[in-house]
C-alpha positions, 0 to 999 in steps of 0.5 A: 485337404481339397480345393474347388477349381473350375475345370476345362476338359481338354484333349491335350495334356498340360504339364507344370511349367509349360505354356498353354494358349486357348481360344475360348468360344463356347458360352460356358467357358466364356462364363468361366473366364468372366468369373475368373476375372472377377477374382483376385490373382492368381486366377487359375483353373484345372485342365483335365484330360478327356478319356471319353467324349469330346472337347465341345458340344452337348455330349462332351467329356463324359469321362475325365482323367483322374490327374490334371494340371492347374492352369494359371491365367496370365494374358486375356484378350477379349473379342467384341463377340464375346470370345477370349484368347487366353495364355496360361501356364501350368503350375501344379498337378492335382488329383480329381476327387469329385465333380460339381455340375452346378455351374454351366462349366464343370468344377471339381474338388481337387487334391494337389500332388507333391513334386518330388525328384524320387530315388535315383533321379540324377542318373536317369535324367542324364540318360534321358537328356542324351536320348532326347538330344539323339531324338531331336537329331533323328527328327531333323534328319527326317525333316521334322523340326523340334524347337532347337531353343528348348533348354533342358533344365538341370532340375530333374522335376522340371526336366521330366516335364519339359521332355514330356511336353516336347516328345511326340507321343499319343495322349495316353502316353502323355497322360501316363507321364503326368500321373507318375508319382515322382520325377524319377519314375517319369524320367524312367518312363521317358527313357523307355519311350525315347528309346522306342521312338529313336529306334523307329526314327532310325529305321524309318528316317523319312517318316512323315512325323510332322503331321503328328507334332502338337504345337500347343505347348511351348516351354516356359 
């Protein structure tokens, strides 16, 4: 069964359970927020990665990722000139099945994806937790802070998303993590990525990683 959602193409990946603040100034997305505010709660739209194109402008978002995440609207600040500052929280993943361009902003037919722990999630979660704590220590040695207040949940599904959002990775790796079928597969991918990043940081402790840190997400 599919559902229609307004879509917000973005160059950043949103994960379930994570906070995403947005500053909206384009007319089409101001219209999108206005339409959402006329609906009963929960008010939500889909955040989907851009694989080809840009976030703004007439030539934006020519190709979108197949899997995205629902963003639930929580706080809205309207500015006198029509701009909005909004705070959203990622809730669930979806697969994009089709596009509707009848409105100024994109809409999509989406199919929601299940959230399963998968086979063998517990032992790989323990390994990923240890690797992430080492990763955080190595970043500190390199003079790069990563939020110490991040709490690592016991639930493997939630843990997989907190780790995915917290590690400094390029957009391709982030999207690959979002698309994993279950938490066990996501955690296994994170294990390999963290092992790689730890080797790099251990051999190059003064790497200027701060410029690559993406502050868009804060764990909820």
